[in-house]
N, C-alpha and C positions, 0 to 999 in steps of 0.2 A: 473582418472577423465573421465567422459563422456561429450559429447558436443551435443548441439542442435544448430540451425542455425538462423541467421538473414535473412533479405530479400534477401541479396546478397550471401547467402550461406556461410557466414563467420562463423567459429565455435565459439560458446559462451558456456562457461562452465556451466553445469547444476546447479552448486552451485556458487553463487555470494557473494562477500564480501560487506556487508553493513557497511559503515564507519562512522555511526552516533554514535556508542557506543565504540569508543576507550577509554581505561582506562585513567582516569584523576587523577592527584594528585595536590592538592592545586589549583584546578580550571583550570589546564593546562594539555593538553594531554601528557602522558608519551611516548615521541617520540621513545625512545629506544625499549620499549615494543611493540609499534605499528609497528615499522619497523620489528622486529623479527616475528611478526604474519603475516604481509603482505608477507614477504619473504617465510615463511613456506607455506602459501596458494598458492603462485605462484609455489613453488617447487612441490606441489601436483596437480597442473594443473588448479587452479583458474585463470581466466583471465579477470573477470568483477568486477570492483570496483566502488561502488556507493556512492556519496556524495551529498551535497546540499549547497547552499549559506548560509542558516541559521543554518547549523550544526556547531556550534562554534568550530573553530580551525581545523576542519576536512580537508578542502581544503588545507590549509597551510601545514598540516602534510603530506598529500599525496604528495604534490608537492616536499617537501624536501626529502621524502623517495625515490620517483621514480627518482628524479634527482641524488641523491647520488649514487644509485645503477644502473644507466644507463639502466633502463628497460622500459622506456616509450613506446617504439615500441612493447613491448611484451604483453601489456595489453590494455584493454579498460577502459576508464574513463567515467563514467556516472555522469552528474551533472544536476542541476535544476535551472531554471529561477524563481526567486521569483516575479512572475507577479503582485502579490497583493501589492508589494512595488513600482511598476513602474507606473509613471504618464505621460511619454512622450517617443517619439522615442529616444531622447537623453539619457533618463534613461535606456532604453534597452541596448544601446551600452556601457554606462558607467559601468553597472553592469556586463555585459559579459566580458569586458576587465579586470575588477577587478578579476573575477573568473580565467581568464587565468593567470593573474599575481600570484595569490595565488597558482595555480596548477603548475606554472612554465612550462607551455606548450603553444603551439601556435594553438592547436586544441582540441576539445572535441569530443569523439567518439559517445556517446549517450547523447543527450541534451533534457531535458524534461521541459515542462510547469509544474511547481510544483503545485500539488493539484488543477488541473483544475476542476471546479465544474460543469459547465453546459454550454449550448450554449450561454447564455447571457454573461458569462465571456469571452468566446472565441470571441464573436462579439465585445466586448469592446477592446480586444487586436487587433483585425483586424482594428478597428478604429485608433489605434496607428501605424498601418503599419507593424504589426508583420509578415504578409505573405511575404511582400517585403523584410523585414529584414532577415527572414529565408532564402529566395532565395539567397540573397547576401552572407550570411555566408556559405551556402552550396557550392555556386559557388567558393568562395575563399578558401574552404577547412577548414575553422575554425570550422565548424560543419559538422560532417559526417552523422549523422542520427538524425531525430527530432521525438519527441514523447511527451507523457503527462502522469503524474501520477494522480491517481483518487481515491477519497473517495466519495461515494454517492450511488444512486440507479441504477438499471440496465437500466432503460429507458433513463436517462440522459447520462449514459455511452455509450450506443449504438448510441445515437444521436451525441455524440462527435466523436466517431469512424468514422462516416459518414461525419463529417463536414470538413475534410481536408485530404490530402494525407499523412497520418502519416507513419513513418517507423517502429514504435513500440509503445507499451504502457505499463503502470505498474499499477497493481491493488492490493488491499488488498484481499488475498484469502487464505483460509485454510478450514479444514473440518467443522469448526463451522460456517464459513461464506459462506457455499455452496449456501444458498438461501438468502443471504443479501449482501449488498454492490453491486459490479458489479456481483458477484456470478458466478456460473457455466454457466448460460445463457450468461452473458457478456463475459466470457472467450471464450466460443465457438463461439460467434458472432464475436469477434475480430479476432480469428484464421481463421474463414471462410472468412474474408476479407484479409487474407494474412499477418496479423500483428503478429510478435513475441510478446509474452506476458510475461513480467517480474513480478514476484510475490514478494510482500512485506508482512510483518507480517505473515509468515507461521506458527508461534507458538503463534500468538495473543499476542505478547509482553511477552511471558512466561506463558500465561494462560494455554496453552495446555501442559505445563510441570510442573513447580513449583506450579502453582495455581489450579491444577486439584482437584476436590472434592475427598474425601477419597475413595468413591466407585470406581471411575475411576482409581485411583492410584493402588488399590488392583487388579483390572482387569489386568492392565498392568504388575504388578509384577507376577501375577499367569499365564500369558500366556506362553505357552511352547516355543515360539520363542526366548524369552529372550530379545526382543527388548525394547528399552527405549521408553518413551512417545514421545520424539522428533523424534525418528526414525519412529514411526508410522505416525506422521504428515508429515514428509518429503516424505516417501514412498507413502502416499496417493496422494500427489501433483505430484510427478514425474511419477506416474502411468498414468497420463493424458498427451497425446501427445501434447495437446495445450499449455502446460506450457513450456516456453523456458528456463528460469532460475529462481532460487529461492534465494532471498536475505536472508542472515543471518548476524546479528550483532555480529560477533564472536570476543571475547576478551580474548581468552586463546589458547595456542598451542594445548591443549588437545581437546578443542571444535572443532578447525579447523581440526585436524586429524580425529576425529570421524565423523564430517559432510562430509568430503571428502570421507571417507570410504563408507558411506551410498550412496553418489552420484555416486560412482564408481560401486556399486553393484546393484543399483535399475534399473529395466528395465520397460519401459512403457508397459502398458497393461498386466503386470504380476500379478496384484492383483487377488487373488482367491476370490470366493464368500464368503468363511469363513473369509478372511481378511477384506473384505468390511463390512461384518456383524459385525465384531469386532469393527471397527472404529465407526460404527453406535451405538454400545453399549456404547462406550465412549461418543459419542455425547449425547445420551439419559441421561447418568449419569450427564453430565454437565447441560442439559436442565431441570433436575428435580428441580433445584433451581430457575428457571425462573418464572417471574410473569405473563407474557402474552403468551398464546399459539399461537403466530403468526408464520406462516411458511415462511413469506416473499413472498407469491404468487403474491401479487400486485393487486388482484381483487378489492380491495378497492380504487384503484387509477384510474384517477387523482382526487385529492381533489380540490374542487372549490376555496379553500383558500390557496392552494399550500402547505398544510401540508404534509411532508414526513411521512406517517403513518407507513409503515413497518420499515423505518429507525429509527423512534422514538422508536418503541417497541423493536427493536434490542438493542438500547443503554439503554433503561429502564431495560431490562432483564440483561444487563451487570452489572448493579449496584449490583444485587443479585448473579450473577454467578461469578463475578470478583471483582470489587471494584468501588467506586463512582468516584474516580479521573480519571481512565481510561475511564469510561462511559461518564462522563461530557466533557472530552477533545474531544473524538470522536464525540459526539453529537454537540459540538460547531463547529467543523470542517465541519460537514455535513449539518448544518442548517443556521448559520448566516454568514459563510465565503463564501457568494455567492451574486450575484446581487439581486436575489429575495429570501428572507429568507423562510425557510420551517419549522419553529418552531411549536411545538405542541400547544402553546398558541394562535396560529392564528385560531384554530378551533372555529367555531360559532355554532356547534351543529346541523347542518342541517340533519345529519343522512344518507346522501346518501351512505356513505361508508359501513354502517352496512347492507344495502340491498344486498350487493354483497359479504360479507365475508363468505366463506365456513366453517369457524371455529365457526361462531356464536359469535364472540367476541363483547362485549359491547364497541365498539371502542371509542365513545364519553366520556364515563366514564373513561376508561383507559388512554385516552389522558390527562385528567385532572390530574390524578395521576402522569403520566409521566412528565408533565410540572412542577408540584410541585417539583419533585425529581431532574430533570435535569436542570431546568432554575433557578439556584441560583443567588445570587448577582453578582458573578464574570461574569456569562453568560450575565446578563443584562447590566453590565458596558461595557463588550466587544462589545456587539451589538451596544451600543450608540457610542462607539469610532469608530467602523467600519463605521457607517453611517456618523459620524461627519467628519472624515478624508477621506471618500469616498475611502476606500481601495479596495472595490469590486464593 
């Protein structure tokens, strides 16, 4: 295993264990299997294990495994505050103490604001006293490092990076999201500020492996390197020095060993021009099935009605390149799970965006199509519930 470093120069394994996808049987985590997998990962050098309050059963499973094997001091635990469920300072403390009990520990190494969306959300947390609370927890040693995880556009991400003295951050990033979500610009901006950047969704939930279009699969099979689709995606990430660690939701010994092998062999900056061109070929093969030729450049922004235009088109394209369920879930996270919604249906047709689009996209027309596809009944009901209970 190779290691990169946090702000204090502590080694973090380049491959991290995402603990959301432990194998379940009859609705419960198979603890014996999860234990064998965690111990195998540790044996191969993985030291970063990521969970969240809302990952059903994950915290409890990790706590039991680490306590049983007396290995708490050998690893880092990353956990997340579900701020969208918090209504008061007392709620902050109650939730955090519950997480400590589940994990059977008295401190958390990397603690994140889960799915922080924009400055408005952070300001709301500040009104609850989050900054003072964090300071106390760091002073007591209950939290070692504070950060945030993020789904959204580059602009909001960079504003959040500057909003507080963070110790690290986490973004969705892969070769298909190079110019969407926080993207390469966001990654490099955070790194330029001295922040370690943890990567989630390196394989786009399997999209870059099992759900590749046939043309891309054939390209991978025919390539003389013999690399799998997953290996191409991982190597593309680890080639970038700004990437600190890459989370993988591993749930088999074989997957753990293979991913650890790749992490041990890959060197930053080692990608050749031919390899970069090949990944771009895979990306092009995926993009052939997309509906809107948006590159995520952001020239159309800001929208007077706060529509996240590049984000909307990214998820609209996902319907056709991946599946409706994944696209609608991601769109929901990035548009209505925030203080000020950014839904496509907010478009009033002013046309300001089209004046600046270098691709000449009929944005107003495409936003109507996207809204129809993405904002189904579930989306609308979720939006009403969020506003009714003031979750954001």
